C-alpha positions in Angstrom: 0.0 0.0 0.0 1.5 3.4 -1.0 2.7 5.7 1.8 1.3 9.2 2.3 4.1 10.9 0.5 3.6 8.9 -2.7 -0.2 9.6 -2.5 0.5 13.4 -2.3 2.9 13.3 -5.2 0.4 11.4 -7.3 -2.4 13.8 -6.5 -0.2 16.8 -7.4 0.8 15.2 -10.7 -2.9 14.8 -11.6 -3.6 18.4 -10.8 -0.8 19.6 -13.0 -2.0 17.4 -15.9 -5.5 18.9 -15.5 -4.2 22.5 -15.7 -2.1 21.7 -18.8 -5.1 20.1 -20.5 -7.3 23.2 -19.8 -4.7 25.5 -21.2 -4.4 23.6 -24.4 -8.2 23.5 -25.1 -9.0 25.5 -28.3 -10.7 28.9 -27.5 -14.2 29.7 -28.9 -13.1 33.3 -29.6 -12.9 34.1 -33.3 -15.1 31.2 -34.3 -18.7 31.7 -35.5 -21.5 30.8 -33.2 -24.0 30.6 -36.1 -22.2 28.1 -38.3 -21.9 30.5 -41.1 -18.2 30.0 -41.6 -17.4 33.7 -41.0 -14.6 34.3 -38.7 -14.4 37.6 -36.7 -11.1 38.8 -35.4 -11.0 41.5 -32.8 -7.8 43.3 -33.7 -6.2 45.4 -30.9 -6.9 49.2 -31.1 -3.9 51.2 -32.5 -3.2 54.4 -30.6 -1.8 57.2 -32.8 1.2 59.1 -31.6 0.4 62.0 -29.3 -1.1 65.0 -31.3 -1.9 63.0 -34.4 -5.4 62.1 -35.6 -6.0 58.8 -37.4 -7.3 59.2 -40.9 -9.9 57.0 -42.7 -9.5 57.3 -46.4 -11.8 56.4 -49.3 -15.1 57.6 -50.8 -17.2 55.4 -48.5 -15.5 56.5 -45.3 -15.7 60.1 -46.4 -19.4 60.0 -47.0 -20.1 58.4 -43.6 -20.6 61.2 -41.0 -20.7 58.7 -38.1 -17.3 57.2 -39.0 -15.4 60.2 -40.0 -13.9 62.9 -37.8 -14.4 66.5 -38.7 -12.0 68.9 -40.4 -10.5 71.8 -38.4 -12.1 74.3 -40.8 -15.7 75.0 -41.5 -17.7 76.9 -44.0 -20.5 79.3 -43.4 -22.5 80.9 -46.2 -24.6 84.1 -45.5 -27.3 84.3 -48.1 -28.3 87.9 -47.2 -24.8 89.3 -47.7 -23.9 86.7 -50.4 -20.6 85.9 -48.8 -18.9 82.7 -48.0 -16.8 82.6 -44.9 -14.0 80.1 -44.1 -13.7 79.8 -40.3 -11.1 78.2 -38.0 -12.6 78.2 -34.5 -14.1 81.6 -33.8 -11.8 83.3 -36.4 -12.5 84.0 -40.0 -9.7 82.7 -42.2 -11.0 84.3 -45.3 -14.2 85.3 -47.1 -15.4 85.2 -50.7 -18.2 86.8 -52.7 -20.7 84.2 -54.0 -23.9 84.0 -56.2 -26.8 82.4 -54.5 -30.2 81.0 -55.5 -32.9 83.2 -57.0 -36.3 83.9 -55.4 -37.8 81.1 -57.5 -35.0 78.6 -56.9 -33.7 79.6 -53.4 -30.5 78.2 -51.8 -31.6 75.9 -49.0 -30.6 76.8 -45.5 -29.3 74.2 -43.1 -26.2 72.3 -42.0 -24.3 69.6 -44.0 -20.8 68.4 -44.6 -18.6 68.8 -47.6 -17.5 65.2 -48.5 -15.9 65.6 -52.0 -13.8 68.1 -54.1 -14.3 67.5 -57.8 -11.8 68.9 -60.2 -13.1 69.6 -63.8 -16.7 68.3 -63.0 -19.0 67.3 -65.7 -22.6 68.5 -65.5 -25.7 66.4 -65.8 -29.0 68.4 -65.8 -30.9 67.7 -62.6 -34.4 66.4 -62.7 -35.9 69.8 -62.2 -38.2 71.9 -64.5 -35.7 74.6 -65.2 -33.2 72.0 -66.6 -35.6 70.1 -68.9 -34.2 71.6 -72.1 -30.6 71.7 -71.0 -27.9 69.5 -72.5 -25.2 67.7 -70.4 -21.8 69.3 -70.4 -18.5 67.4 -70.3 -15.5 68.4 -68.2 -13.8 71.4 -69.7 -16.8 72.5 -71.9 -16.9 76.3 -71.9 -20.7 76.0 -71.5 -20.4 73.8 -68.4 -22.1 75.8 -65.6 -20.0 74.2 -62.8 -16.8 75.8 -63.9 -13.5 74.3 -62.8 -14.4 72.9 -59.4 -17.2 71.6 -57.3 -17.6 71.0 -53.6 -20.3 68.4 -52.9 -22.5 68.7 -49.8 -26.2 68.4 -50.8 -26.5 67.0 -54.3 -27.6 68.3 -56.8 -26.9 71.5 -55.0 -23.3 72.3 -54.3 -20.6 75.0 -54.2 -19.1 75.3 -57.6 -17.2 77.5 -60.1 -18.9 79.2 -62.9 -18.7 80.2 -66.5 -20.6 83.3 -65.7 -18.3 85.3 -63.4 -20.4 88.5 -63.8 -23.2 86.7 -61.7 -21.1 86.7 -58.5 -22.7 88.8 -55.9 -26.2 88.3 -57.3 -29.1 86.0 -56.5 -29.5 84.2 -59.8 -28.5 80.5 -59.4 -30.9 77.6 -59.2 -30.1 76.8 -55.6 -26.4 76.2 -55.7 -23.6 78.5 -54.5 -21.4 79.9 -57.2 -17.8 81.1 -56.8 -15.2 82.6 -59.2 -13.0 79.8 -60.4 -9.9 81.2 -58.9 -11.6 81.7 -55.5 -13.0 78.1 -55.4 -9.6 76.7 -56.3 -8.1 78.6 -53.4 -10.9 77.4 -51.1 -10.5 73.7 -52.3 -6.8 73.7 -51.4 -7.5 74.9 -47.9 -10.3 72.4 -47.3 -8.2 69.5 -48.7 -5.4 70.4 -46.3 -7.7 70.7 -43.4 -9.5 67.4 -44.2 -6.2 65.5 -44.3 -5.6 65.1 -48.1 -3.1 67.9 -49.0 -1.7 67.6 -52.6 1.5 68.7 -54.1 1.5 71.7 -56.5 2.0 69.3 -59.4 -1.5 67.9 -58.7 -3.2 71.3 -59.1 -1.1 72.1 -62.1 -2.1 68.9 -63.9 -5.8 69.4 -63.0 -5.8 72.9 -64.4 -3.9 71.9 -67.6 -6.0 68.9 -68.4 -9.5 70.4 -68.2 -11.2 67.4 -69.8 -10.2 65.0 -67.1 -12.5 64.8 -64.1 -10.8 64.0 -60.8 -12.6 63.4 -57.5 -10.9 63.8 -54.1 -12.8 62.3 -51.2 -12.5 64.1 -47.9 -11.8 61.6 -45.1 -12.5 64.4 -42.6 -15.7 66.0 -44.0 -15.8 69.8 -43.7 -18.9 71.2 -41.9 -21.0 73.8 -43.8 -23.8 76.0 -42.5 -26.0 78.0 -44.8 -28.0 80.8 -43.2 -30.3 83.6 -44.3 
């Protein structure tokens, strides 16, 4: 009959074997509970260096207000004064004269986010009565009413350049906000930098030289815009 020391050693060995067996058992984490075959992996969160903001790029992310952070700059449009103000905090960075909607086709007031900058936009007549007889205009067409640039926030209305610079300062558009081509190019550069997608000078030079090529820049950090009367 084994003595008490042998019994204690045997019991301890059994306990160690049980612990090892439990540690080697496959975990259920990461395996589907519904039998669908889809595996979900919970990756650890990555903390950016101090002072940096993680960016989410791509058109889908840019269009999602819930997933995207907000750019440092914001845009405010005063319909009464027909002025567009670019603000950083409580300070006005710069202001521009604009054309706004007519009495018949007023510019809508409200708050949105600018999600795209479109260089050399093409124009498709919207499904509205005033555009029934209008023809589509390709990028670079001198008769393209969008001019050289378009800032998308509430389609089909947007902030855009114009082929009628004499209309700036008036209430003659069909709801969109018009800017001089040189002004909206300056504005677009500032918004892109604030939204986390700055471009080299060569990009702007190429876009200006090749007016027939449409280029879309999605803003991973949408720029807030408020239009007031």
